[in-house]
FIMAR-81669 format. One line per field, with one value per residue (C-alpha): residue in one letter; x, y, z; residue number from 0. Coordinates in Angstrom, 2 decimals. Example, Ala and Ser with C-alpha at 12.3 -4.5 7.8 and 13.67 -1.06 7.14 Angstrom:
BEGIN
res: [A|S]
px: [12.30|13.67]
py: [-4.50|-1.06]
pz: [7.80|7.14]
n: [0|1]
//
This chain:
BEGIN
res: [M|P|R|R|R|A|A|A|I|A|V|L|V|A|S|A|P|L|V|L|A|A|C|S|K|P|T|P|R|V|A|L|Y|A|N|G|T|T|Q|F|A|D|A|S|V|Y|C|F|E|G|Q|S|I|D|N|E|E|C|V|V|A|S|V|D|A|P|E|L|V|M|R|Q|L|D|W|V|G|V|D|V|P|S|E|I|A|D|N|G|Y|V|V|E|V|G|G|R|A|A|G|R|I|Q|Q|S|T|Y|F|T|V|P|L|S|L|P|D|G|E|Q|T|T|L|R|V|V|A|L|S|A|P|D|E|T|A|D|V|T|G|V|W|R|F|A|L|K|S|G|E|S]
px: [-94.15|-96.54|-99.36|-97.82|-94.20|-96.18|-97.91|-95.20|-93.03|-95.84|-96.11|-92.62|-92.68|-95.49|-93.65|-90.77|-90.49|-89.60|-86.37|-85.62|-82.81|-79.71|-79.98|-76.52|-75.35|-75.32|-77.36|-75.88|-76.58|-77.99|-77.05|-79.17|-77.76|-79.53|-78.77|-75.74|-76.71|-76.44|-78.72|-78.07|-80.36|-80.47|-82.81|-86.15|-86.22|-83.29|-83.01|-79.34|-78.18|-80.38|-83.04|-86.94|-89.33|-91.85|-91.03|-90.61|-86.99|-85.27|-84.45|-86.92|-85.94|-87.91|-85.96|-87.36|-87.18|-83.94|-85.39|-83.44|-84.46|-84.28|-85.22|-88.68|-86.46|-83.44|-81.63|-81.50|-78.46|-78.60|-75.78|-75.84|-73.19|-72.44|-73.53|-77.12|-75.72|-75.03|-78.29|-80.12|-82.63|-85.32|-85.84|-89.33|-90.44|-94.32|-94.74|-93.80|-90.55|-88.25|-86.63|-85.88|-83.71|-80.61|-77.12|-74.58|-73.73|-74.67|-78.00|-79.43|-83.12|-84.50|-87.54|-89.97|-91.40|-94.02|-92.67|-93.39|-94.75|-93.36|-92.82|-91.15|-88.19|-87.66|-84.63|-86.05|-82.86|-83.54|-82.70|-81.75|-81.86|-85.20|-89.04|-89.76|-86.97|-87.68|-87.49|-84.32|-84.61|-86.43|-84.68|-87.14|-86.06|-88.61|-87.85|-89.33|-89.15|-88.21|-85.16|-82.51]
py: [-119.19|-119.54|-122.37|-124.16|-124.79|-125.59|-127.94|-129.38|-129.80|-131.44|-133.95|-134.81|-135.19|-138.10|-139.74|-140.01|-143.67|-143.24|-143.18|-140.27|-139.02|-138.61|-140.78|-141.70|-138.21|-137.31|-133.96|-131.21|-131.29|-128.61|-127.99|-126.51|-125.20|-124.57|-124.80|-126.29|-129.17|-129.51|-131.49|-132.27|-133.07|-134.51|-132.55|-134.34|-132.99|-131.78|-130.86|-130.73|-128.27|-128.24|-130.10|-128.87|-129.48|-128.41|-131.26|-133.82|-134.50|-133.84|-136.37|-136.82|-138.73|-140.19|-138.89|-138.27|-134.55|-134.51|-132.93|-130.23|-129.35|-125.78|-123.51|-121.30|-118.13|-119.09|-118.28|-121.04|-121.15|-122.49|-123.67|-124.29|-125.18|-121.98|-123.82|-123.26|-119.79|-118.60|-119.06|-117.83|-119.59|-118.88|-120.30|-120.76|-121.34|-123.25|-122.32|-118.70|-116.98|-116.31|-113.30|-112.25|-114.46|-114.99|-115.81|-115.91|-119.88|-118.89|-117.64|-117.04|-116.94|-115.70|-118.21|-118.11|-121.29|-122.03|-124.98|-128.74|-127.01|-128.07|-126.78|-127.32|-125.23|-125.36|-124.25|-123.97|-123.15|-121.07|-121.28|-117.58|-115.00|-113.55|-113.76|-115.68|-118.24|-121.93|-124.12|-126.53|-127.94|-128.71|-129.53|-130.21|-130.26|-130.43|-128.19|-129.11|-126.51|-128.14|-129.35|-130.63]
pz: [116.21|113.00|113.30|110.12|111.60|114.90|113.10|111.19|114.42|116.33|113.46|113.19|117.20|117.26|114.43|116.71|116.48|112.64|111.64|109.23|107.02|108.43|111.34|111.73|112.57|115.87|116.63|118.84|122.45|124.52|128.35|131.36|134.43|137.50|141.57|140.94|138.78|135.15|132.39|128.85|126.37|122.71|119.98|119.62|116.29|114.07|110.98|109.30|106.53|103.59|105.37|106.12|108.87|106.44|104.20|107.14|105.97|109.80|112.34|114.91|118.09|120.86|123.65|127.28|128.69|131.61|134.46|136.42|140.10|140.85|143.60|143.75|142.61|140.40|137.08|134.63|132.33|128.62|126.96|122.98|120.49|118.03|115.45|116.96|118.72|114.78|113.39|116.52|119.10|121.50|124.79|125.74|129.21|129.48|126.30|126.43|124.50|127.53|125.59|122.25|119.66|120.66|119.40|122.23|123.14|126.77|127.86|131.58|132.41|135.68|136.88|139.55|140.16|143.31|145.27|143.81|140.42|137.30|133.34|130.42|128.87|125.57|123.04|119.66|117.12|113.99|110.38|110.95|113.50|112.70|113.47|110.27|110.09|109.90|112.88|112.77|116.24|119.33|122.86|126.05|129.51|132.59|135.35|138.86|141.76|145.00|147.07|145.04]
n: [0|1|2|3|4|5|6|7|8|9|10|11|12|13|14|15|16|17|18|19|20|21|22|23|24|25|26|27|28|29|30|31|32|33|34|35|36|37|38|39|40|41|42|43|44|45|46|47|48|49|50|51|52|53|54|55|56|57|58|59|60|61|62|63|64|65|66|67|68|69|70|71|72|73|74|75|76|77|78|79|80|81|82|83|84|85|86|87|88|89|90|91|92|93|94|95|96|97|98|99|100|101|102|103|104|105|106|107|108|109|110|111|112|113|114|115|116|117|118|119|120|121|122|123|124|125|126|127|128|129|130|131|132|133|134|135|136|137|138|139|140|141|142|143|144|145|146|147]
//
């Protein structure tokens, strides 16, 4: 992700207490599955059609990252609405992409996390299914290895 987009996302997330345009519309929710458990997340940043992160027009929400407890070696399923899948999204684990740009509504990620360790999984929605596309949304989850 280019530095300019990353900086724009950081500014938007940091200004989360401010309610920006389109605040009355609900943002799409993303689901995460592991170890027989499901967690749902609201977007921490989301751009509705015609809005741009670069112009700071998007919805910013102060949301806690839902925690999902997983086994040390586990498959984590990511379920996104079709409106997100159509334009593409990337799953990041610990700040690194966990595969290529996805366009399916369901994607699984094999993860190995030492017992008691934690990491962050982010789903980053794109404006188009290519490497130069703008970021249009971000959902965060906290993953923790241990007994469920």
